[in-house]
Structure formats: C-alpha cells, structure tokens
DRENSE-616681 format. One record per residue: residue in one letter; x, y, z of N, C-alpha, C, O in turn. Coordinates in steps of 0.2 Angstrom, whole numbers, plus 5000, padded with zeros to 4 digits. Layout:
// residues N
aXYZXYZXYZXYZ
...
This chain:
// residues 232
m504551535161504251585157503551555155503551495153
t503051595155502351575153502251565145502451605141
d501951505143501851485136501251525134500651515137
t501351575129500751615127500551585120500051615117
h500751535118500551505112499851475113499751445118
p499351495108498651465109498651385109499051355106
a498151365113498051285113497751275106497851215103
i497251315104496951305097497051375094496851425096
a497251365087497251425083497051415076497351375073
i496451435074496151425068496251485063496151545065
r496451475057496651525052496351515045496551465042
n495851555043495651545036495451475034495651455029
v495051445038494851375037494151375033493751415034
a494151325028493451315025493451235024493851205024
f492751215024492651145024491951145020491451175021
s491851095015491251085012491151005012491550965011
w490450995012490250925012489750915006489250935006
d490050885001489750864995489350924991488950914988
g489650984993489351044989488751064992488451114990
d488451024997487751045000487851085006487351125008
f488451075010488551115016489251135016489651095015
s489351195018490051225019490051265025489551305027
i490651275028490751325033491451355032491851325029
e491551415035492151455034492251485041491851515044
i492851485043493151515049493751555048494251525045
d493651625049494251665048494851655053495351645051
t494651665059495051665065494751645071494151665073
f495051595075494751575082495351545086495751505083
d495451575092495951555096495651535103495151555105
v495951485106495851465113496451455117496951425114
a496551495122497251495126497251435130496751395132
p497951415132498051355136497651365143497651425146
g497351315145496951325151496251355151495951365156
e496151385145495551425145494851385144494951325141
r494351405147493651365146493251405142493051465144
v493051385136492751425131492051385129492151325128
m491551415129490851385127490651415121490651475120
l490551375116490351385109489551375109489351315109
l489151435108488451425108488151425101488451465097
g487651385099487351385093486751335093486751285097
p486351345088485751305088485951235085486451225082
s485451185086485551125083485551135075485151165072
g486051095072486051105065486451165062486451175056
g486751195067487151255065487851245064488251295062
g488051185064488751175062489251165068489851155067
k488951155074489351145080489851085079490451085081
s489451025078489850965078490350965072490950935073
t490250995066490650995061491251035063491851015061
f491151095067491751135069492151095074492751095073
l491851055078492251015083492650955079493250945080
n492350925074492750875070493350905066493850875065
l493250975064493851005061494351015066494951005064
v494151045072494651055077495050995079495650995080
a494750935079495050875081495350845075495750795077
g495350865069495650835064495350775061495650735058
i494650765063494350705061494150715054494050665050
v493950775052493850795045494350845043494450895047
p494650845037495150895035494850955031494350945028
p495051015033494851075029495051075022495551045020
s494651105017494951115011495451165010495851175005
r495451215015496051265015496051285023495651275027
g496651315024496751345030497151305035497351245033
s497351325041497751295046497351285053496951335054
i497451235056497151225063497751195067497851145067
d497951245071498551235075498351215082497951245085
i498551155084498351125090499051115094499451075092
l499151155099499751145104500351155100500851115101
g500351195095500951205091501051165084501551175081
t500551125083500551085077499951095073499451095075
d500051105066499451115062499251045060499451005056
i498651025064498350955063498050955056497950895053
a497851005053497551005046498050985041497950955035
a498750985042499250965038499450895039499850865035
l499150855044499350785045498850745042498250765041
r499050685040498650635037498750565040499250555043
g498250525039498350455041498550445048498250475053
a499050395049499250375056499550435060499450435066
k499850485056500150545060499550585063499650605069
a499050595059498450635062498150595068497950625073
d498050525067497750485072498250485079497950495084
g498850485078499350485083499350555087499350555093
y499350605083499350675086498650685090498650715095
r498150665087497450665090497450635097497150655102
a497750565097497750525103498150565108497950555114
d498650595106499150625111498850685114498850705120
s498450725110498350795111497650805114497450855117
f497150765112496450775113496150725118496250665118
g495650755122495150715126494450735123494350795123
i494050685121493450705118492850675121492850615123
v492350715123491750695127491250695121490950755119
f491050645118490550635113489850645116489750625121
q489450675112488750685114488350615116487950615121
q488550565112488250495114488750455118488550395118
f489250485120489750455125490150405121490750405123
n489950365117490350315113490750265118491350255116
l490450245123490750195127490650125124490250115120
l491150075126491050005124490649975130490949965135
p490049955128489549935133489749875137489649865143
w490149825134490349765137491049775141491149725145
l491349825141491949845145491749875151491249905152
s492149865156491949895163492049975162492349995158
a491850005167491850075168492650095167492850135164
r493050065172493750075172494150065165494550105163
d493950005162494249985156494050035150494550055146
n493450065150493350115146493750175147493950205142
v493850195153494250255154495050245152495350295150
l495250185152495950165150496050165143496650165141
i495550165139495650155132496150205128496550175125
p496050265130496550315126497250295128497650315123
l497450265133498150255135498450195130499050195129
r497950165127498250115122498550145116498950115112
f498250205114498450235108498950295109499150325104
s499150315115499550365116500050355121499950345127
k500750345119501250335124501350395129501450385135
q501250455126501250515130500750515136500950525142
r500150505134499650505139499750445144499550445150
r499950385142500050335146500650345151500550325157
k501150385149501650405153501450455159501550445165
r501050495157500750545161500250515166500150545172
a499950465164499450435169499650385173499350355178
a500350365172500550305176500550325184500750375186
p500350275188500150205186499350215183498950245186
a499250175178498650195174497950175178497550215178
k497950115182497350105185497250145191496650165192
d497750175194497650215200497350285197496950315200
s497650305191497450365188496650365186496250405187
a496450305183495750295181495350295187494750325187
n495550255193495150255199495050325202494550345204
r495550365202495550435205495050475201494650515204
l495050475194494650515190493950495191493450535191
l493750425191493150405192492850425198492250445199
g493250415204493050445210492850515210492450535213
a493350555207493250625207492650645204492350695205
l492450605199491850625195491250595197490650585194
g491250565203490650545207490450465205489850455207
i490950425203490750355202490950315208491550315209
d490550285211490750245217491150185215491150155209
s491650165219492150115218491850055216492150005213
a491250035219490949975218490749965211490549915208
l490750025207490550015200491050015195490950015189
f491750025197492250025193492349965188492549975182
r492149905190492149845186491449825183491449775180
t490949875184490349865181490349875173490649925171
p490049835169490049845162489649915161489149935164
a489949955156489750025155488950025153488550065155
g488749965149488049965147487549955153486949965151
r487849945159487349935164487349995169486949995174
l487650045167487650105171487150155169486850145163
s486950195173486450245171486750295166487350295165
v486250335163486550385158487050435162487550455159
g486850455168487250505171487950475173488450505172
q487950415175488550375176489050365170489650375170
q488650345164489050335158489350405156489950405153
q489050455157489250525155489950545159490350565156
r489950525165490450535169491050495167491650515168
v490950435166491450385163491750415157492350415156
a491350435152491550465146492050525147492550535144
a491850565153492250625154492950605157493450635156
a492950555161493550525164494050495159494650505159
r493750465154494050435148494450495144494950495142
a494050555143494350615140494950645144495350665141
l494850645151495350675155495950635156496550665158
i495950565156496550525158497150545154497150555148
g497750555157498350565154498450645152498850655149
s497950685155498050755155498150785147498650815146
p497750765143497850795136497750875136497450895141
g498050905132498150975132497451015130497351065132
v497050975126496351005124495850955125495850895123
i495350975128494650935129494150965125493951025125
l493850925121493250945117492650915119492650855121
a492150945120491450915123490950935118490750995117
d490550895116489950905111489350895115489150835116
e489050945117488350945121488350885126487950845126
p488850895131488950835135488450835141488350785144
t488050885142487550885147486850875144486350885148
s486750865138486150865134485650805137485050815137
a485950755140485450705143485350715150485050665154
l485550765153485550775161485050825163484950875159
d484750825169484350875171484850935174485450925174
r484550995175485051055177485451035183486051055183
a485251005188485650995194486250955193486750965195
m486050895189486650855187487050885182487650865183
a486850925178487250955173487751005177488351005175
d487551045181487951085185488451055189489051075189
a488250995192488750955196489250925192489850925194
f489050905186489550875181490050925179490650915179
l489850985177490251035175490751055180491351075179
d490451065186490951085192491551035192492051055193
l491350975192491850925193492350925187492950915187
l492050935181492450935175492950995175493550985173
y492651055177493151115178493751095183494251115181
g493551065188494051055193494651005190495251025192
e494450955187494950915184495350945178495950935178
i495050985174495351025169495851075172496351085169
g495651105177496051155180496651125183497251155182
g496651065186497151035189497651015183498251015185
a497450995178497850975172498151025168498551015164
g497751085168497951145164497751135157498051165152
s497251095156496951085149496451135147496151165151
a496451155140495951195138495351155136495351105134
l494751195137494151165136493751205131493651265132
l493551165126493051195121492451155121492451095119
m491851175123491251145124490751175119490651235120
v490351135115489851165111489151145114489151095117
s488751195114488051185117487551235114487751285111
h486951215115486351265113486051295119485651335119
d486351275125486051295132486451355135486951345138
e486151415134486451475137486551475144486951505147
t486051435148486051435155486751405158486851415164
l487151375154487751345157488351385156488851365158
a488251445154488751495152489151515158489751535157
g488851515164489251555170489851525172490251565174
g490051465170490651435173491251435168491751415169
f491151475162491651475157491951545157491751595159
d492651545155493051605154492751645149492751715149
r492451615144492251655138491651615134491751555134
v491151655132490651625128490651655121490651715120
v490651615116490651635109490051605105489951545106
r489751645102489151625098489451595091489851635088
l489251545089489451505083489451555077489851555073
d488851585076488751635070489251695070489251725065
d489551705076490051765076490751745073491151785071
i490851675073491551655070491451605064491951595061
v490851585063490751535057490251555053489751575055
r490451555046489951565041489751495038490151455035
v489051485038488751425036488351435030487951475029
s488451395025488051395018487751325017488151275018
r487151325014486851265012486551275005486251335004
r486651225001486351234994485551224995485251184998
a485251274991484551274991484251214987484551194982
i483751184990483451124986482851154982482451184984
a482851134976482351154971481751124972481251134969
C-alpha cells in the first residue's frame, strides 16, 4: 500500500525573532518523493522557513510534522537525533570541514545517525558512489575539501546530504555560486539521486529560471506572512 502521509506537514506555525521579525505559516505540505521549489527574494524569510522545517529553530506555536513526527515538539538531543536521521541539508555556504577529505566530509552524517549508517553500508562504497554520480573524479576523493573548486565543494555538500537516503532533503540556494550550465547539471544529478532514494526535496531560491525541473513551484509570500517592526 502506498504511504500517503506527507513528508512535510506544517500547520498553524508562528516564529518571532526578538520581536523584530516574525513569520506565520497556516498550512504547507510536501509529499514523499516530491520536488518542491520555494521562490522568494533575498531577506524574505526563506532561510528562517528552512530552519523551522529542520527543527533548528522552534516555533512559538503550531506543528511541523516530518515523516510522521512533530519535530516542533522535540527538544535537545531528541531533536538533534531525529534531524540527523531524517534530513539531508545542502547549506548555501556548504559548511564543509576544509581539512577533511571530500569523502570524509560525505561520511560525517553517518556518525550521528544509526539509521543512515545502516542504509549506507558499506559506508565508503556509498560515499564513493555518490561522489562519482555527482561528478567528482575518484582522484579527488582524498583531497581536503578546502582545496576543491566551488563547484566541487557544492557537489560534495550534496553527496553529504544524500548519503544514507534521508527522507527529506533541504537545499538553501544551493546553486547561487554556480553559472547556469553548472547549476543545470548539478540539479539534474541531484534529481537523479533523490529519485533513486525516494526522498522529498524542498529547495529555496530566488532564481525562477530553475523551476522547470520541479514538480511544484511555490512562492514564499503565498504561504508565509512576514512582519518586521518599523524602525523609528
């Protein structure tokens, strides 16, 4: 029987930052395996939205159901553990450890998630396969990440997010440092890997030209209300 439960289900969520900035989301869903692009301008709340979905910041009210668990109700080590099991995150600035090799950066999530470690076994083979599928030459697998090009670092970051087949992939402007040809190639590879794993993809971007490869495109201001305190 097909699982019809959303991979992401947000209901009546609100978040405020020191009273200066707040966002509200009434409802938002992403289906298992669905590729959703969230469009919005810089400073429009995209990164805050992703941080809420990932449980990095807790909402002041509402529920954020991820793969059947309300991550907004989890705290401390439980939230960290569930996030490690359930999410692969491609950060805008990649957040690689520059002194570790490309392959060792990819393997990092497996240290924190028994579930992903089990799904990725044997771990080095899984890391090698992902790096190769994302266009990293095997000669670079042991190269420190800090010595790789921007495009190579971005692909390593994607492999790190994908290893162990997490149910949800979050990507924050992952193509912002790439030209159009490299961005298209990167996304095609990312779609292929996500399709094979059955993961849901939620990517935020300001670039509407990337929309063609997604199942659904959602404008941030259609689902999120943003308020900022006026400065006197």
